[in-house]
Every structure is written in structure tokens, then in C-alpha cells.
C-alpha positions as CSV (number, residue, x, y, z in Angstrom):
1,X,0.3,7.3,-12.5
2,X,-2.6,8.5,-14.5
3,X,-0.6,8.5,-17.6
4,X,0.2,6.2,-20.5
5,X,3.4,4.8,-21.9
6,X,3.3,7.1,-24.8
7,X,2.3,10.2,-22.7
8,X,5.2,9.8,-20.3
9,X,8.1,12.2,-21.1
10,X,11.5,10.4,-21.3
11,X,13.0,12.6,-18.6
12,X,10.2,11.5,-16.2
13,X,10.4,7.8,-17.3
14,X,14.1,7.6,-17.0
15,X,15.4,10.3,-14.7
16,X,19.2,10.6,-14.1
17,X,20.4,8.6,-11.1
18,X,17.2,6.6,-10.7
19,X,16.0,3.1,-11.7
20,X,12.3,3.3,-12.6
21,X,9.5,0.8,-13.0
22,X,6.0,1.3,-14.4
23,X,2.8,-0.5,-14.7
24,X,0.1,0.9,-17.0
25,X,-3.4,-0.5,-17.7
26,X,-3.7,-2.8,-20.7
27,X,-6.6,-1.0,-22.2
28,X,-7.5,2.3,-20.7
29,X,-4.6,4.8,-21.1
30,X,-4.3,7.3,-18.3
31,X,-6.8,5.4,-16.1
32,X,-4.7,3.9,-13.4
33,X,-1.1,2.8,-13.0
34,X,1.8,2.8,-10.6
35,X,5.5,3.7,-10.6
36,X,8.5,3.0,-8.4
37,X,11.6,5.1,-8.6
38,X,14.8,3.9,-6.7
39,X,17.8,6.1,-6.3
40,X,20.6,4.2,-7.9
41,X,23.3,5.4,-5.5
42,X,21.3,4.2,-2.5
43,X,19.7,0.9,-3.6
44,X,19.8,-1.4,-6.6
45,X,16.6,-3.4,-7.2
46,X,17.3,-7.1,-8.0
47,X,14.0,-8.0,-9.7
48,X,10.7,-6.4,-10.6
49,X,7.3,-7.7,-11.7
50,X,4.1,-6.2,-12.9
51,X,0.8,-7.3,-11.3
52,X,0.0,-9.4,-8.3
53,X,-0.7,-12.8,-10.0
54,X,2.6,-13.4,-11.6
55,X,0.8,-13.9,-14.9
56,X,1.0,-10.3,-16.2
57,X,4.3,-10.1,-18.1
58,X,5.5,-8.3,-21.1
59,X,6.1,-10.2,-24.3
60,X,9.4,-11.2,-22.8
61,X,8.6,-14.1,-20.5
62,X,10.5,-14.2,-17.2
63,X,12.6,-17.3,-16.4
64,X,12.1,-18.9,-13.0
65,X,15.3,-17.3,-11.6
66,X,14.1,-13.9,-12.8
67,X,10.8,-14.2,-10.9
68,X,10.4,-12.8,-7.4
69,X,8.5,-15.8,-6.2
70,X,8.6,-19.5,-6.8
71,X,4.8,-19.7,-6.3
72,X,2.0,-17.3,-7.0
73,X,-1.7,-17.1,-6.0
74,X,-4.0,-19.5,-7.7
75,X,-7.6,-18.6,-8.4
76,X,-8.6,-21.5,-6.0
77,X,-6.5,-19.9,-3.2
78,X,-9.1,-17.1,-2.6
79,X,-12.8,-17.3,-1.9
80,X,-13.7,-14.7,-4.5
81,X,-16.8,-12.5,-4.4
82,X,-19.3,-13.1,-7.2
83,X,-20.1,-10.3,-9.6
84,X,-23.7,-9.0,-10.1
85,X,-24.4,-12.0,-12.4
86,X,-23.2,-14.4,-9.7
87,X,-20.0,-15.3,-11.5
88,X,-16.7,-15.6,-9.7
89,X,-13.4,-15.0,-11.4
90,X,-11.8,-18.1,-13.1
91,X,-8.5,-16.3,-13.6
92,X,-6.8,-13.1,-12.4
93,X,-6.5,-11.5,-15.9
94,X,-9.1,-8.8,-15.2
95,X,-7.8,-8.0,-11.7
96,X,-4.3,-7.5,-13.1
97,X,-5.2,-5.7,-16.3
98,X,-5.6,-2.2,-14.9
99,X,-1.9,-1.7,-14.2
100,X,-2.4,-1.4,-10.4
101,X,0.6,-3.2,-8.9
102,X,4.4,-3.3,-9.1
103,X,6.4,-5.7,-7.0
104,X,10.1,-4.9,-6.6
105,X,12.7,-7.2,-4.9
106,X,15.3,-5.1,-3.1
107,X,17.0,-8.1,-1.5
108,X,16.3,-7.3,2.1
109,X,12.6,-6.8,1.4
110,X,10.0,-6.9,-1.3
111,X,8.2,-3.7,-2.0
112,X,4.6,-3.9,-3.3
113,X,3.3,-0.6,-4.7
114,X,-0.5,-0.7,-5.4
115,X,-3.3,1.5,-6.6
116,X,-6.2,-0.5,-5.4
117,X,-9.6,-0.1,-7.1
118,X,-12.1,2.3,-5.7
119,X,-15.7,1.3,-5.1
120,X,-17.3,3.6,-7.7
121,X,-20.6,1.5,-7.8
122,X,-22.2,-1.6,-6.4
123,X,-21.2,-3.4,-9.5
124,X,-17.5,-2.5,-8.9
125,X,-17.5,-3.7,-5.3
126,X,-16.7,-7.4,-6.1
127,X,-13.8,-6.3,-8.3
128,X,-12.4,-4.2,-5.5
129,X,-12.9,-7.0,-2.9
130,X,-11.3,-9.6,-5.2
131,X,-8.3,-7.4,-5.8
132,X,-7.8,-7.0,-2.1
133,X,-8.1,-10.8,-1.6
134,X,-5.5,-11.3,-4.4
135,X,-3.2,-8.7,-2.7
136,X,-3.6,-10.5,0.6
137,X,-2.8,-13.9,-0.9
138,X,0.3,-12.6,-2.7
139,X,1.6,-11.1,0.5
140,X,0.8,-14.3,2.4
141,X,2.8,-16.4,-0.1
142,X,5.7,-14.0,0.1
143,X,5.8,-14.0,3.9
144,X,4.9,-17.6,4.7
145,X,6.3,-19.5,1.7
146,X,9.2,-17.3,0.6
147,X,10.1,-16.1,4.1
148,X,10.3,-12.5,2.8
149,X,9.9,-9.2,4.5
150,X,7.2,-7.2,2.6
151,X,6.5,-3.5,2.5
152,X,3.1,-2.6,1.1
153,X,2.5,1.0,0.0
154,X,0.3,3.0,-2.3
155,X,-3.4,3.9,-2.4
156,X,-5.4,1.1,-0.8
157,X,-8.7,3.0,-1.3
158,X,-10.0,1.9,2.1
159,X,-11.0,3.6,5.3
160,X,-10.5,2.2,8.8
161,X,-13.2,4.4,10.2
162,X,-15.5,7.1,8.9
163,X,-13.2,9.8,10.2
164,X,-10.5,8.5,7.9
165,X,-12.6,9.4,4.9
166,X,-11.7,12.7,3.1
167,X,-15.2,14.0,3.8
168,X,-15.0,13.0,7.5
169,X,-17.8,10.5,7.0
170,X,-18.7,7.6,4.8
171,X,-21.8,7.7,2.5
172,X,-24.7,5.6,3.7
173,X,-27.1,3.7,1.6
174,X,-29.5,3.1,4.5
């Protein structure tokens, strides 16, 4: 969703016969973001959250029974990659600030829709890797601690092999 809250037409935001959820970046409008549309006649979402950390909430704070999980990743749960200055994240605020994840509880399963960061530079690589580690830890907690079925979808911005890259190869810095 390369849009902003204000740039999204009402009929797109709230289409007839659908329940919709959005996550937009906190600072850069139209930069990144994700959306989930659920056809109301087919399925009714029970709960929804923005972000992976459980810390990104609107001004309306969620009560414990409104949350999808009883526990969330802690910064000490992941062995984070240091940035170019050698600093590792002390919180998940920056990782969750770009509007890159929605988590929706459909009862039988939890859907995680992500738009993972791209590696646009060497400086951005630690952010990308730490985002993937946070995603991995959130899924682990849902599966192992909450005993939930999880469906992950979206743009992961990863390639399993060079042939999976849109150019048919991966750039080499060698």
C-alpha cells in the first residue's frame, strides 16, 4: 500500500461487503504499508493488530483480551545485527514504524501480512535483517507459545536462489 491515510479514497478504504485493515508508516506517507481485506460474508476477523512487536498501537490502547497474543517478542529475544555504528536496537520502535505488518486473527489461524524491508544499501541491511528476526520471533511465539496456526504472506523481499531474482541474477559486490 504505497499510500497514506489521507490519500486513500473512502470506497477503497471501506469497500462494501468487506472488513478492511491498514497499516501506514508513521512518518513517510506513501512509503510502505500493508492492507488486509476480508470478505464479510465468508469470514469475520476476531482481532487485528498493527506491527510485529505488539507495541505499535493507535492512541486507543488494546486491553489484554483484545490482543492477539499474550506474549510478544522482547528485544532480548533476538540476536540483532548492529548498524554501521555498531549499535544494536534497544527497542522495536524503528522496526515497526514503517507500517510494514498487519496481524489478523481469524480464529482458525492468524494471518500475518508483511512488506519486508528491501536492502537498498549496505547501511539498510541490518534493518532488513533485524526486521526478519523480529518476524521470525513473532511467528515462533504464536506457534510455540500460543499454539496457533500461522499464515505468512506478503512481500518478503528475499530470494531463495539467484534465479528467483527478477533480473535472473543477484548483483555481486565481489
